[in-house]
N, C-alpha and C positions, 0 to 999 in steps of 0.2 A: 790353385790358379784357375781363374775363370777365363773362358774363351769367348770373346765377343766377336761380332760379325767382322769387324775390320781385321782382327788378328787372323781369323780363319781365311779371309780373302787374301791376305798377304802370304799365308802358308800355302794356299793353293797356287798362287802365282809363282812362288818359289819352287814348288814341286814341278810345275809346268816348265820353268826355266831349266831345272836340272834334267828333266826328261828330254827336252830339246837338245841340251848339251850332250847327253849320252847318245842320242840319235845321230847328231852331227859327227861326233867322234867315232862312232861305230862304222860310219860310212867310209872311213879311211882304212878299215881292216878288210883284207881280201876275204871274200866268202861271207861277209856279215849279212848281206841282203838275203842270200840264199838260206842262211841259217835262221834268220828271223822269219822268213816266209815258211820254212819247214816247221818251226816252233809254233807259229800261229795256226798252221793247218792242223797240227797235232792237238793244240789247245782246243780248237773248234770241234774236232772229232771227239775229244774227251768230254767236252761239255754236252755234245749231242748224246753220247753214250750215257752220261750221268742222268740226263733228263729221261732217257728211255728206261734206265734202270729204276728211277724213282717212280715212273708210271707203272712199271711192272709190279713194284712193291705195293703201290696203292691198290692195284687190281687184286693182288694176292690177299691183301688185308680185307678188302671188301668181300671177296669170295668167302674167306674164313668167317667173317662176321655174319654174312647172310646165311651160311651153312649152319652156324651155331644158333642163330636166331630162329631158324625153322625147325631145329631138332632139339628143342628144350625138353 
């Protein structure tokens, strides 16, 4: 099956519709807003921590490479 531009646009439009439907329905559930806000806060914290960890790993790799390059 090949995906053309029109098919992809329709798929994205349908995804948006479904997401909006879920958001609308979730607003009828007590505590849903607080739950979503807490989940988003944790997601953002997780992303920030992942980026920091990746930075540390890159620094560690560079340190090792520099050490090994100077001690051949």
